[in-house]
C-alpha positions, -999 to 999 in steps of 0.1 A, spaced: 686 -418 -302 674 -441 -274 674 -478 -282 637 -482 -274 629 -456 -301 652 -473 -326 634 -506 -320 599 -489 -323 609 -473 -356 621 -507 -369 588 -522 -359 570 -494 -378 592 -501 -408 581 -538 -408 545 -529 -403 547 -503 -432 562 -528 -456 535 -553 -445 505 -531 -454 521 -521 -486 524 -558 -495 486 -562 -488 479 -533 -511 502 -546 -539 486 -580 -537 450 -567 -541 432 -567 -574 415 -533 -570 441 -513 -552 422 -480 -552 393 -497 -534 417 -515 -510 434 -481 -502 401 -465 -496 389 -493 -473 422 -489 -454 414 -453 -450 380 -462 -436 398 -482 -409 421 -453 -402 391 -430 -400 372 -452 -375 402 -456 -352 413 -420 -355 378 -407 -346 379 -427 -314 412 -410 -305 398 -376 -314 369 -382 -290 391 -393 -261 421 -369 -265 424 -332 -259 426 -315 -293 461 -304 -304 472 -268 -302 457 -244 -327 491 -236 -342 494 -272 -355 461 -273 -374 474 -258 -407 501 -285 -408 475 -312 -400 453 -301 -429 482 -298 -452 495 -333 -443 460 -348 -448 459 -334 -484 494 -346 -491 485 -380 -478 457 -383 -503 481 -374 -531 505 -400 -518 478 -427 -518 468 -420 -554 504 -420 -566 512 -452 -546 482 -470 -560 491 -460 -596 528 -470 -591 517 -506 -580 497 -510 -612 527 -521 -631 556 -521 -607 566 -549 -583 567 -543 -545 605 -550 -544 612 -523 -570 586 -496 -566 585 -495 -528 623 -490 -524 624 -463 -550 595 -444 -535 607 -447 -499 644 -442 -507 641 -410 -526 621 -392 -499 651 -386 -474 672 -377 -503 647 -351 -515 643 -337 -479 681 -334 -475 687 -318 -509 657 -295 -505 670 -283 -471 704 -276 -486 690 -257 -516 662 -238 -499 672 -235 -463 710 -233 -468 716 -264 -446 751 -279 -450 754 -315 -461 782 -333 -444 805 -360 -460 786 -389 -445 753 -376 -458 769 -371 -492 780 -407 -493 744 -417 -482 730 -396 -511 753 -414 -535 742 -448 -522 705 -440 -525 710 -426 -560 729 -456 -572 704 -480 -556 674 -463 -572 692 -463 -606 700 -500 -603 663 -508 -595 649 -485 -621 671 -495 -650 680 -528 -666 708 -521 -690 694 -491 -710 658 -502 -706 635 -489 -679 628 -518 -655 600 -500 -636 572 -488 -660 556 -468 -632 589 -450 -623 574 -414 -625 547 -424 -601 571 -441 -577 593 -409 -577 561 -388 -573 552 -410 -543 586 -402 -528 579 -365 -532 547 -367 -513 563 -387 -486 590 -360 -482 564 -333 -481 541 -348 -456 570 -359 -434 582 -323 -431 546 -310 -425 540 -336 -397 574 -331 -382 566 -294 -377 530 -299 -368 536 -325 -341 561 -303 -323 536 -274 -323 507 -296 -312 516 -302 -276 503 -337 -279 516 -361 -306 488 -387 -301 460 -361 -306 478 -346 -336 481 -380 -352 444 -388 -346 431 -355 -360 454 -355 -390 446 -391 -399 409 -385 -394 410 -356 -419 430 -376 -444 409 -408 -441 377 -388 -446 391 -371 -477 401 -404 -494 366 -419 -497 354 -386 -512 381 -388 -538 372 -424 -545 336 -415 -551 347 -386 -573 368 -410 -594 344 -440 -595 310 -424 -591 283 -427 -564 271 -463 -574 305 -476 -564 303 -461 -529 282 -490 -517 311 -515 -523 332 -496 -497 308 -509 -470 301 -544 -483 315 -571 -460 338 -596 -477 371 -614 -469 389 -588 -491 372 -560 -470 384 -576 -438 420 -578 -451 420 -542 -463 404 -529 -431 431 -547 -411 458 -533 -433 445 -498 -425 448 -504 -388 483 -516 -393 492 -485 -413 478 -463 -386 499 -480 -359 530 -478 -381 527 -440 -387 516 -433 -351 549 -448 -340 568 -426 -364 549 -395 -353 556 -403 -316 593 -408 -324 595 -374 -343 582 -356 -313 614 -362 -294 640 -373 -320 655 -356 -351 631 -358 -381 658 -368 -405 670 -396 -383 635 -410 -378 626 -407 -415 659 -424 -425 656 -452 -400 621 -459 -411 632 -463 -447 650 -496 -437 615 -509 -445 628 -513 -481 646 -544 -470 614 -558 -454 595 -550 -486 620 -569 -508 619 -600 -485 581 -599 -483 578 -596 -521 601 -626 -525 585 -648 -498 548 -640 -503 542 -623 -537 565 -645 -558 587 -617 -569 623 -622 -579 651 -613 -555 684 -614 -575 717 -603 -561 715 -570 -579 681 -561 -565 691 -572 -530 723 -551 -532 703 -521 -545 679 -523 -515 707 -526 -491 724 -496 -507 691 -476 -503 686 -486 -467 723 -479 -458 722 -445 -477 690 -434 -459 705 -442 -425 736 -422 -434 716 -392 -446 696 -393 -413 
């Protein structure tokens, strides 16, 4: 993989950990996530208007990815209700390359090499160390964190296929994100009711922070989509998951979370394992 793509993906990893920290720090995370989606929708629609639409063959994957992104958003919001960023985020991000690799081996008959097997072991051990404290579950929202990882794996595969069929990565990203970002406010209204819809458009400092976080998230995923158009999906996905280290540091520096030696080693193991899998 060219060095400029590696650096771009690492930047995307930092940006991704950053907007997750903004979401985790919010008091109403479903509202924050929905406002982020409004920002994504606004920016994506500009792209849709300026760019030639992607090839017709990629549209089913764009629609599928948009639906999967909504599920990812809901599970992520729920996982942050009781879990810390430095625990929940590495579990969700770390298990997705593992699931993709195992799924490809079981369903598609792809062989898993010795390096990938070591990576799978590292990710598994890292997740267990973060999830358990002795015999006690250290992450109350563990099922939601693992569910988030399943959605990540699913939409990563859908987008990896869709962007290669699209003929234009930027247009595919714009249309897929526009579809996803329009769906999320509809889900919010369905869960909270029409009277709460007005708050989505009420200016406030929290609105500005969430809106900015949405733009950051779009930039981060746009970089990843661009990278997947010319580099192996597994390698891009694995390198992006080094964001677990950024998340652990951000949680420690800005959210007052603990960062003991065991948690740090677990995050390093997950990051190293995902790179080896890729």
